[in-house]
N, CA, C, O and the ligand as a Tripos MOL2 file, in Angstrom:
@<TRIPOS>MOLECULE
protein
  241   239    61     0     0
PROTEIN
NO_CHARGES

@<TRIPOS>ATOM
      1 N          -5.7930   23.7430  -10.3530 N.3       1 MET1
      2 CA         -6.7320   22.8400  -11.0220 C.3       1 MET1
      3 C          -6.0680   22.2410  -12.2630 C.2       1 MET1
      4 O          -5.3180   22.9130  -12.9710 O.2       1 MET1
      5 N          -6.3560   20.9890  -12.5040 N.am      2 ASN2
      6 CA         -5.8160   20.3560  -13.7030 C.3       2 ASN2
      7 C          -6.4300   20.9580  -14.9580 C.2       2 ASN2
      8 O          -7.4800   21.5990  -14.9080 O.2       2 ASN2
      9 N          -5.7790   20.7460  -16.0530 N.am      3 ARG3
     10 CA         -6.3590   21.2010  -17.3140 C.3       3 ARG3
     11 C          -7.6700   20.4630  -17.5600 C.2       3 ARG3
     12 O          -7.8280   19.2950  -17.2040 O.2       3 ARG3
     13 N          -8.5830   21.1640  -18.1670 N.am      4 LEU4
     14 CA         -9.8950   20.6000  -18.4220 C.3       4 LEU4
     15 C         -10.1430   20.4850  -19.9110 C.2       4 LEU4
     16 O          -9.7780   21.3660  -20.6900 O.2       4 LEU4
     17 N         -10.7630   19.3940  -20.2890 N.am      5 ALA5
     18 CA        -11.2140   19.2910  -21.6720 C.3       5 ALA5
     19 C         -12.3980   20.2310  -21.8810 C.2       5 ALA5
     20 O         -13.1020   20.5770  -20.9320 O.2       5 ALA5
     21 N         -12.6090   20.6370  -23.1190 N.am      6 ASP6
     22 CA        -13.6860   21.5920  -23.4020 C.3       6 ASP6
     23 C         -15.0670   21.0520  -23.0320 C.2       6 ASP6
     24 O         -15.9910   21.8220  -22.7670 O.2       6 ASP6
     25 N         -15.2000   19.7260  -23.0150 N.am      7 ASP7
     26 CA        -16.5270   19.1650  -22.7330 C.3       7 ASP7
     27 C         -16.6400   18.5960  -21.3170 C.2       7 ASP7
     28 O         -17.5910   17.8780  -21.0080 O.2       7 ASP7
     29 N         -15.6720   18.9170  -20.4590 N.am      8 THR8
     30 CA        -15.7130   18.4280  -19.0810 C.3       8 THR8
     31 C         -16.8270   19.1180  -18.2950 C.2       8 THR8
     32 O         -16.9590   20.3420  -18.3170 O.2       8 THR8
     33 N         -17.6160   18.3110  -17.6050 N.am      9 LYS9
     34 CA        -18.6410   18.8600  -16.7050 C.3       9 LYS9
     35 C         -18.0120   19.1020  -15.3380 C.2       9 LYS9
     36 O         -17.1360   18.3510  -14.9090 O.2       9 LYS9
     37 N         -18.4610   20.1480  -14.6620 N.am     10 LEU10
     38 CA        -17.9550   20.4190  -13.3210 C.3      10 LEU10
     39 C         -19.1130   20.5500  -12.3440 C.2      10 LEU10
     40 O         -20.1930   21.0380  -12.6790 O.2      10 LEU10
     41 N         -18.8500   20.0980  -11.1310 N.am     11 GLU11
     42 CA        -19.8840   20.0430  -10.1130 C.3      11 GLU11
     43 C         -19.5460   20.9930   -8.9670 C.2      11 GLU11
     44 O         -18.4030   21.0560   -8.5140 O.2      11 GLU11
     45 N         -20.5480   21.7250   -8.5090 N.am     12 CYS12
     46 CA        -20.3680   22.6230   -7.3680 C.3      12 CYS12
     47 C         -20.2670   21.7930   -6.0900 C.2      12 CYS12
     48 O         -21.1240   20.9500   -5.8210 O.2      12 CYS12
     49 N         -19.2270   22.0330   -5.3130 N.am     13 ARG13
     50 CA        -19.0390   21.2490   -4.0880 C.3      13 ARG13
     51 C         -20.0180   21.6510   -3.0000 C.2      13 ARG13
     52 O         -20.1740   20.9400   -2.0070 O.2      13 ARG13
     53 N         -20.6780   22.7840   -3.1810 N.am     14 ILE14
     54 CA        -21.5570   23.2920   -2.1290 C.3      14 ILE14
     55 C         -22.9980   22.8290   -2.3380 C.2      14 ILE14
     56 O         -23.6560   22.3840   -1.3980 O.2      14 ILE14
     57 N         -23.4840   22.9390   -3.5830 N.am     15 CYS15
     58 CA        -24.8990   22.6000   -3.8100 C.3      15 CYS15
     59 C         -25.0780   21.4970   -4.8440 C.2      15 CYS15
     60 O         -26.2070   21.0840   -5.1080 O.2      15 CYS15
     61 N         -23.9880   21.0100   -5.4380 N.am     16 TRP16
     62 CA        -24.0080   19.9020   -6.3940 C.3      16 TRP16
     63 C         -24.6330   20.2710   -7.7290 C.2      16 TRP16
     64 O         -24.9890   19.3900   -8.5120 O.2      16 TRP16
     65 N         -24.7690   21.5510   -7.9940 N.am     17 TYR17
     66 CA        -25.1450   21.9570   -9.3440 C.3      17 TYR17
     67 C         -24.0430   21.5100  -10.2970 C.2      17 TYR17
     68 O         -22.8590   21.6100   -9.9750 O.2      17 TYR17
     69 N         -24.4340   21.0170  -11.4670 N.am     18 VAL18
     70 CA        -23.4520   20.5830  -12.4610 C.3      18 VAL18
     71 C         -23.4740   21.5320  -13.6510 C.2      18 VAL18
     72 O         -24.5140   21.7480  -14.2720 O.2      18 VAL18
     73 N         -22.3150   22.0920  -13.9550 N.am     19 TYR19
     74 CA        -22.1950   22.8870  -15.1780 C.3      19 TYR19
     75 C         -21.8420   21.9480  -16.3210 C.2      19 TYR19
     76 O         -20.8150   21.2710  -16.2830 O.2      19 TYR19
     77 N         -22.6980   21.9100  -17.3400 N.am     20 ASP20
     78 CA        -22.4870   21.0650  -18.5130 C.3      20 ASP20
     79 C         -22.2090   21.9710  -19.7070 C.2      20 ASP20
     80 O         -23.0940   22.7140  -20.1330 O.2      20 ASP20
     81 N         -20.9890   21.9240  -20.2560 N.am     21 PRO21
     82 CA        -20.6610   22.8070  -21.3730 C.3      21 PRO21
     83 C         -21.5840   22.6320  -22.5730 C.2      21 PRO21
     84 O         -21.7810   23.5690  -23.3460 O.2      21 PRO21
     85 N         -22.1560   21.4250  -22.7360 N.am     22 ASP22
     86 CA        -23.0670   21.2000  -23.8570 C.3      22 ASP22
     87 C         -24.3620   21.9890  -23.6950 C.2      22 ASP22
     88 O         -25.0560   22.2590  -24.6750 O.2      22 ASP22
     89 N         -24.6840   22.3540  -22.4700 N.am     23 ILE23
     90 CA        -25.9370   23.0480  -22.1780 C.3      23 ILE23
     91 C         -25.7040   24.5390  -21.9230 C.2      23 ILE23
     92 O         -26.5430   25.3690  -22.2730 O.2      23 ILE23
     93 N         -24.5620   24.8760  -21.3140 N.am     24 GLY24
     94 CA        -24.3230   26.2580  -20.9230 C.3      24 GLY24
     95 C         -25.1060   26.5780  -19.6560 C.2      24 GLY24
     96 O         -25.3550   25.6990  -18.8320 O.2      24 GLY24
     97 N         -25.4890   27.8320  -19.5100 N.am     25 ASP25
     98 CA        -26.1690   28.2590  -18.2920 C.3      25 ASP25
     99 C         -27.1700   29.3470  -18.6560 C.2      25 ASP25
    100 O         -26.8030   30.4860  -18.9460 O.2      25 ASP25
    101 N         -28.4460   28.9650  -18.6340 N.am     26 GLU26
    102 CA        -29.4820   29.9220  -19.0160 C.3      26 GLU26
    103 C         -29.5420   31.1120  -18.0690 C.2      26 GLU26
    104 O         -29.8390   32.2310  -18.4880 O.2      26 GLU26
    105 N         -29.2600   30.8720  -16.7930 N.am     27 VAL27
    106 CA        -29.3630   31.9330  -15.7900 C.3      27 VAL27
    107 C         -28.4220   33.0840  -16.1390 C.2      27 VAL27
    108 O         -28.7990   34.2540  -16.0680 O.2      27 VAL27
    109 N         -27.1920   32.7340  -16.5170 N.am     28 GLU28
    110 CA        -26.1860   33.7560  -16.8260 C.3      28 GLU28
    111 C         -26.0720   34.0020  -18.3270 C.2      28 GLU28
    112 O         -25.1720   34.7050  -18.7850 O.2      28 GLU28
    113 N         -27.0010   33.4090  -19.0880 N.am     29 GLN29
    114 CA        -27.0080   33.5570  -20.5390 C.3      29 GLN29
    115 C         -25.6810   33.1050  -21.1610 C.2      29 GLN29
    116 O         -25.1170   33.7710  -22.0290 O.2      29 GLN29
    117 N         -25.2060   31.9520  -20.6870 N.am     30 ILE30
    118 CA        -24.0230   31.3320  -21.2640 C.3      30 ILE30
    119 C         -24.4710   30.4180  -22.3960 C.2      30 ILE30
    120 O         -25.3240   29.5530  -22.1970 O.2      30 ILE30
    121 N         -23.9030   30.6050  -23.5770 N.am     31 SER31
    122 CA        -24.3210   29.8330  -24.7380 C.3      31 SER31
    123 C         -23.9050   28.3770  -24.6030 C.2      31 SER31
    124 O         -22.8410   28.0790  -24.0600 O.2      31 SER31
    125 N         -24.7540   27.4560  -25.1030 N.am     32 PRO32
    126 CA        -24.3390   26.0560  -25.1720 C.3      32 PRO32
    127 C         -23.0250   25.9240  -25.9280 C.2      32 PRO32
    128 O         -22.8100   26.6050  -26.9300 O.2      32 PRO32
    129 N         -22.1450   25.0480  -25.4490 N.am     33 GLY33
    130 CA        -20.8480   24.8630  -26.0840 C.3      33 GLY33
    131 C         -19.7410   25.6930  -25.4620 C.2      33 GLY33
    132 O         -18.6210   25.7050  -25.9720 O.2      33 GLY33
    133 N         -20.0330   26.3910  -24.3640 N.am     34 THR34
    134 CA        -19.0190   27.2000  -23.6900 C.3      34 THR34
    135 C         -18.2590   26.3530  -22.6650 C.2      34 THR34
    136 O         -18.8460   25.9050  -21.6800 O.2      34 THR34
    137 N         -16.9420   26.1290  -22.8890 N.am     35 PRO35
    138 CA        -16.1600   25.3730  -21.8950 C.3      35 PRO35
    139 C         -16.1160   26.1120  -20.5620 C.2      35 PRO35
    140 O         -16.2080   27.3380  -20.5140 O.2      35 PRO35
    141 N         -15.9750   25.3530  -19.4870 N.am     36 PHE36
    142 CA        -15.9340   25.9600  -18.1470 C.3      36 PHE36
    143 C         -14.8580   27.0410  -18.0560 C.2      36 PHE36
    144 O         -15.0750   28.0960  -17.4610 O.2      36 PHE36
    145 N         -13.6980   26.7670  -18.6520 N.am     37 LEU37
    146 CA        -12.5900   27.7190  -18.5420 C.3      37 LEU37
    147 C         -12.8200   28.9970  -19.3400 C.2      37 LEU37
    148 O         -12.0750   29.9660  -19.1900 O.2      37 LEU37
    149 N         -13.8410   29.0050  -20.1800 N.am     38 GLU38
    150 CA        -14.1410   30.2210  -20.9530 C.3      38 GLU38
    151 C         -15.3420   30.9700  -20.4030 C.2      38 GLU38
    152 O         -15.8300   31.9120  -21.0280 O.2      38 GLU38
    153 N         -15.8190   30.5570  -19.2450 N.am     39 LEU39
    154 CA        -16.8970   31.3110  -18.6080 C.3      39 LEU39
    155 C         -16.3760   32.6950  -18.2230 C.2      39 LEU39
    156 O         -15.1980   32.8440  -17.8960 O.2      39 LEU39
    157 N         -17.2420   33.7050  -18.2600 N.am     40 PRO40
    158 CA        -16.7930   35.0490  -17.8830 C.3      40 PRO40
    159 C         -16.3580   35.1130  -16.4230 C.2      40 PRO40
    160 O         -16.8100   34.3170  -15.6000 O.2      40 PRO40
    161 N         -15.4870   36.0530  -16.1080 N.am     41 GLY41
    162 CA        -14.9160   36.1550  -14.7750 C.3      41 GLY41
    163 C         -15.9230   36.3780  -13.6790 C.2      41 GLY41
    164 O         -15.6710   36.0480  -12.5200 O.2      41 GLY41
    165 N         -17.0690   36.9390  -14.0350 N.am     42 HIS42
    166 CA        -18.0740   37.2190  -13.0090 C.3      42 HIS42
    167 C         -19.0120   36.0380  -12.7880 C.2      42 HIS42
    168 O         -19.9180   36.1000  -11.9570 O.2      42 HIS42
    169 N         -18.7860   34.9590  -13.5400 N.am     43 TRP43
    170 CA        -19.7030   33.8210  -13.4290 C.3      43 TRP43
    171 C         -19.6600   33.2070  -12.0320 C.2      43 TRP43
    172 O         -18.5900   33.0310  -11.4500 O.2      43 TRP43
    173 N         -20.8350   32.8860  -11.5090 N.am     44 ARG44
    174 CA        -20.9490   32.2060  -10.2160 C.3      44 ARG44
    175 C         -21.9430   31.0760  -10.3630 C.2      44 ARG44
    176 O         -22.7260   31.0380  -11.3120 O.2      44 ARG44
    177 N         -21.9060   30.1650   -9.4220 N.am     45 CYS45
    178 CA        -22.8760   29.0740   -9.4170 C.3      45 CYS45
    179 C         -24.2940   29.6550   -9.4430 C.2      45 CYS45
    180 O         -24.6440   30.4700   -8.5890 O.2      45 CYS45
    181 N         -25.1110   29.2400  -10.4180 N.am     46 PRO46
    182 CA        -26.4590   29.8120  -10.5110 C.3      46 PRO46
    183 C         -27.3720   29.4080   -9.3600 C.2      46 PRO46
    184 O         -28.4180   30.0230   -9.1520 O.2      46 PRO46
    185 N         -26.9880   28.3940   -8.6240 N.am     47 GLN47
    186 CA        -27.8400   27.9570   -7.5070 C.3      47 GLN47
    187 C         -27.4090   28.5310   -6.1720 C.2      47 GLN47
    188 O         -28.2560   28.8940   -5.3560 O.2      47 GLN47
    189 N         -26.1090   28.6210   -5.9320 N.am     48 CYS48
    190 CA        -25.6660   29.0320   -4.5900 C.3      48 CYS48
    191 C         -24.6690   30.1840   -4.6220 C.2      48 CYS48
    192 O         -24.1920   30.6070   -3.5690 O.2      48 CYS48
    193 N         -24.3410   30.7020   -5.8090 N.am     49 ASP49
    194 CA        -23.4840   31.8680   -5.9410 C.3      49 ASP49
    195 C         -22.0270   31.5760   -5.5730 C.2      49 ASP49
    196 O         -21.2750   32.5020   -5.2680 O.2      49 ASP49
    197 N         -21.6230   30.3120   -5.5970 N.am     50 ALA50
    198 CA        -20.2280   29.9720   -5.3020 C.3      50 ALA50
    199 C         -19.3200   30.4160   -6.4470 C.2      50 ALA50
    200 O         -19.7510   30.4910   -7.5970 O.2      50 ALA50
    201 N         -18.0830   30.7050   -6.1290 N.am     51 GLU51
    202 CA        -17.1190   31.0750   -7.1610 C.3      51 GLU51
    203 C         -16.6840   29.8240   -7.9260 C.2      51 GLU51
    204 O         -16.8080   28.7040   -7.4290 O.2      51 GLU51
    205 N         -16.1690   30.0320   -9.1500 N.am     52 PRO52
    206 CA        -15.7880   28.8720   -9.9820 C.3      52 PRO52
    207 C         -14.7870   27.9310   -9.3180 C.2      52 PRO52
    208 O         -14.7620   26.7430   -9.6370 O.2      52 PRO52
    209 N         -13.9630   28.4360   -8.4020 N.am     53 ASN53
    210 CA        -12.9830   27.5420   -7.7790 C.3      53 ASN53
    211 C         -13.6230   26.5700   -6.7940 C.2      53 ASN53
    212 O         -12.9360   25.7160   -6.2330 O.2      53 ASN53
    213 N         -14.9410   26.6910   -6.5780 N.am     54 ALA54
    214 CA        -15.6490   25.7100   -5.7530 C.3      54 ALA54
    215 C         -16.0920   24.5100   -6.5760 C.2      54 ALA54
    216 O         -16.6640   23.5600   -6.0410 O.2      54 ALA54
    217 N         -15.8250   24.5540   -7.8790 N.am     55 PHE55
    218 CA        -16.2640   23.4790   -8.7550 C.3      55 PHE55
    219 C         -15.1660   22.4390   -8.9580 C.2      55 PHE55
    220 O         -13.9830   22.7680   -9.0380 O.2      55 PHE55
    221 N         -15.5790   21.1930   -9.0370 N.am     56 ILE56
    222 CA        -14.6490   20.1020   -9.2860 C.3      56 ILE56
    223 C         -15.1090   19.3060  -10.5070 C.2      56 ILE56
    224 O         -16.3110   19.1570  -10.7280 O.2      56 ILE56
    225 N         -14.1670   18.7930  -11.3000 N.am     57 PRO57
    226 CA        -14.5470   18.0450  -12.4990 C.3      57 PRO57
    227 C         -15.3430   16.7780  -12.1500 C.2      57 PRO57
    228 O         -15.0600   16.0990  -11.1630 O.2      57 PRO57
    229 N         -16.3190   16.4900  -12.9650 N.am     58 VAL58
    230 CA        -17.1120   15.2790  -12.8230 C.3      58 VAL58
    231 C         -16.5410   14.2220  -13.7700 C.2      58 VAL58
    232 O         -16.3940   14.4630  -14.9690 O.2      58 VAL58
    233 N         -16.2280   13.0730  -13.2300 N.am     59 SER59
    234 CA        -15.7540   11.9940  -14.0950 C.3      59 SER59
    235 C         -16.9240   11.0590  -14.3860 C.2      59 SER59
    236 O         -17.4820   10.4460  -13.4760 O.2      59 SER59
    237 N         -17.2830   10.9580  -15.6450 N.am     60 ASP60
    238 CA        -18.4200   10.0950  -15.9760 C.3      60 ASP60
    239 C         -18.0900    9.1380  -17.0860 C.2      60 ASP60
    240 O         -18.9380    8.3410  -17.4870 O.2      60 ASP60
    241 ZN        -23.4710   25.8300   -6.0580 Zn       61 ZN61
@<TRIPOS>BOND
     1     1     2 1
     2     2     3 1
     3     3     4 2
     4     3     5 am
     5     5     6 1
     6     6     7 1
     7     7     8 2
     8     7     9 am
     9     9    10 1
    10    10    11 1
    11    11    12 2
    12    11    13 am
    13    13    14 1
    14    14    15 1
    15    15    16 2
    16    15    17 am
    17    17    18 1
    18    18    19 1
    19    19    20 2
    20    19    21 am
    21    21    22 1
    22    22    23 1
    23    23    24 2
    24    23    25 am
    25    25    26 1
    26    26    27 1
    27    27    28 2
    28    27    29 am
    29    29    30 1
    30    30    31 1
    31    31    32 2
    32    31    33 am
    33    33    34 1
    34    34    35 1
    35    35    36 2
    36    35    37 am
    37    37    38 1
    38    38    39 1
    39    39    40 2
    40    39    41 am
    41    41    42 1
    42    42    43 1
    43    43    44 2
    44    43    45 am
    45    45    46 1
    46    46    47 1
    47    47    48 2
    48    47    49 am
    49    49    50 1
    50    50    51 1
    51    51    52 2
    52    51    53 am
    53    53    54 1
    54    54    55 1
    55    55    56 2
    56    55    57 am
    57    57    58 1
    58    58    59 1
    59    59    60 2
    60    59    61 am
    61    61    62 1
    62    62    63 1
    63    63    64 2
    64    63    65 am
    65    65    66 1
    66    66    67 1
    67    67    68 2
    68    67    69 am
    69    69    70 1
    70    70    71 1
    71    71    72 2
    72    71    73 am
    73    73    74 1
    74    74    75 1
    75    75    76 2
    76    75    77 am
    77    77    78 1
    78    78    79 1
    79    79    80 2
    80    79    81 am
    81    81    82 1
    82    82    83 1
    83    83    84 2
    84    83    85 am
    85    85    86 1
    86    86    87 1
    87    87    88 2
    88    87    89 am
    89    89    90 1
    90    90    91 1
    91    91    92 2
    92    91    93 am
    93    93    94 1
    94    94    95 1
    95    95    96 2
    96    95    97 am
    97    97    98 1
    98    98    99 1
    99    99   100 2
   100    99   101 am
   101   101   102 1
   102   102   103 1
   103   103   104 2
   104   103   105 am
   105   105   106 1
   106   106   107 1
   107   107   108 2
   108   107   109 am
   109   109   110 1
   110   110   111 1
   111   111   112 2
   112   111   113 am
   113   113   114 1
   114   114   115 1
   115   115   116 2
   116   115   117 am
   117   117   118 1
   118   118   119 1
   119   119   120 2
   120   119   121 am
   121   121   122 1
   122   122   123 1
   123   123   124 2
   124   123   125 am
   125   125   126 1
   126   126   127 1
   127   127   128 2
   128   127   129 am
   129   129   130 1
   130   130   131 1
   131   131   132 2
   132   131   133 am
   133   133   134 1
   134   134   135 1
   135   135   136 2
   136   135   137 am
   137   137   138 1
   138   138   139 1
   139   139   140 2
   140   139   141 am
   141   141   142 1
   142   142   143 1
   143   143   144 2
   144   143   145 am
   145   145   146 1
   146   146   147 1
   147   147   148 2
   148   147   149 am
   149   149   150 1
   150   150   151 1
   151   151   152 2
   152   151   153 am
   153   153   154 1
   154   154   155 1
   155   155   156 2
   156   155   157 am
   157   157   158 1
   158   158   159 1
   159   159   160 2
   160   159   161 am
   161   161   162 1
   162   162   163 1
   163   163   164 2
   164   163   165 am
   165   165   166 1
   166   166   167 1
   167   167   168 2
   168   167   169 am
   169   169   170 1
   170   170   171 1
   171   171   172 2
   172   171   173 am
   173   173   174 1
   174   174   175 1
   175   175   176 2
   176   175   177 am
   177   177   178 1
   178   178   179 1
   179   179   180 2
   180   179   181 am
   181   181   182 1
   182   182   183 1
   183   183   184 2
   184   183   185 am
   185   185   186 1
   186   186   187 1
   187   187   188 2
   188   187   189 am
   189   189   190 1
   190   190   191 1
   191   191   192 2
   192   191   193 am
   193   193   194 1
   194   194   195 1
   195   195   196 2
   196   195   197 am
   197   197   198 1
   198   198   199 1
   199   199   200 2
   200   199   201 am
   201   201   202 1
   202   202   203 1
   203   203   204 2
   204   203   205 am
   205   205   206 1
   206   206   207 1
   207   207   208 2
   208   207   209 am
   209   209   210 1
   210   210   211 1
   211   211   212 2
   212   211   213 am
   213   213   214 1
   214   214   215 1
   215   215   216 2
   216   215   217 am
   217   217   218 1
   218   218   219 1
   219   219   220 2
   220   219   221 am
   221   221   222 1
   222   222   223 1
   223   223   224 2
   224   223   225 am
   225   225   226 1
   226   226   227 1
   227   227   228 2
   228   227   229 am
   229   229   230 1
   230   230   231 1
   231   231   232 2
   232   231   233 am
   233   233   234 1
   234   234   235 1
   235   235   236 2
   236   235   237 am
   237   237   238 1
   238   238   239 1
   239   239   240 2
@<TRIPOS>SUBSTRUCTURE
     1 MET1         2 RESIDUE 1 A MET
     2 ASN2         6 RESIDUE 1 A ASN
     3 ARG3        10 RESIDUE 1 A ARG
     4 LEU4        14 RESIDUE 1 A LEU
     5 ALA5        18 RESIDUE 1 A ALA
     6 ASP6        22 RESIDUE 1 A ASP
     7 ASP7        26 RESIDUE 1 A ASP
     8 THR8        30 RESIDUE 1 A THR
     9 LYS9        34 RESIDUE 1 A LYS
    10 LEU10       38 RESIDUE 1 A LEU
    11 GLU11       42 RESIDUE 1 A GLU
    12 CYS12       46 RESIDUE 1 A CYS
    13 ARG13       50 RESIDUE 1 A ARG
    14 ILE14       54 RESIDUE 1 A ILE
    15 CYS15       58 RESIDUE 1 A CYS
    16 TRP16       62 RESIDUE 1 A TRP
    17 TYR17       66 RESIDUE 1 A TYR
    18 VAL18       70 RESIDUE 1 A VAL
    19 TYR19       74 RESIDUE 1 A TYR
    20 ASP20       78 RESIDUE 1 A ASP
    21 PRO21       82 RESIDUE 1 A PRO
    22 ASP22       86 RESIDUE 1 A ASP
    23 ILE23       90 RESIDUE 1 A ILE
    24 GLY24       94 RESIDUE 1 A GLY
    25 ASP25       98 RESIDUE 1 A ASP
    26 GLU26      102 RESIDUE 1 A GLU
    27 VAL27      106 RESIDUE 1 A VAL
    28 GLU28      110 RESIDUE 1 A GLU
    29 GLN29      114 RESIDUE 1 A GLN
    30 ILE30      118 RESIDUE 1 A ILE
    31 SER31      122 RESIDUE 1 A SER
    32 PRO32      126 RESIDUE 1 A PRO
    33 GLY33      130 RESIDUE 1 A GLY
    34 THR34      134 RESIDUE 1 A THR
    35 PRO35      138 RESIDUE 1 A PRO
    36 PHE36      142 RESIDUE 1 A PHE
    37 LEU37      146 RESIDUE 1 A LEU
    38 GLU38      150 RESIDUE 1 A GLU
    39 LEU39      154 RESIDUE 1 A LEU
    40 PRO40      158 RESIDUE 1 A PRO
    41 GLY41      162 RESIDUE 1 A GLY
    42 HIS42      166 RESIDUE 1 A HIS
    43 TRP43      170 RESIDUE 1 A TRP
    44 ARG44      174 RESIDUE 1 A ARG
    45 CYS45      178 RESIDUE 1 A CYS
    46 PRO46      182 RESIDUE 1 A PRO
    47 GLN47      186 RESIDUE 1 A GLN
    48 CYS48      190 RESIDUE 1 A CYS
    49 ASP49      194 RESIDUE 1 A ASP
    50 ALA50      198 RESIDUE 1 A ALA
    51 GLU51      202 RESIDUE 1 A GLU
    52 PRO52      206 RESIDUE 1 A PRO
    53 ASN53      210 RESIDUE 1 A ASN
    54 ALA54      214 RESIDUE 1 A ALA
    55 PHE55      218 RESIDUE 1 A PHE
    56 ILE56      222 RESIDUE 1 A ILE
    57 PRO57      226 RESIDUE 1 A PRO
    58 VAL58      230 RESIDUE 1 A VAL
    59 SER59      234 RESIDUE 1 A SER
    60 ASP60      238 RESIDUE 1 A ASP
    61 ZN61       241 GROUP 0 **** ****
């Protein structure tokens, strides 16, 4: 995977959930402002349980 900026959003290729670092993830109690690359190792897609390598950067 290419290097990611701290504010890059990533999209799950399976269910299209978008991880937004500005929001974090309430399901896994990820604080707002957490870059994707700093998510804990056990983090999975909150909608479909996919591993982080199923996510692709969103260009907006
Ligand atoms: Zn997903």
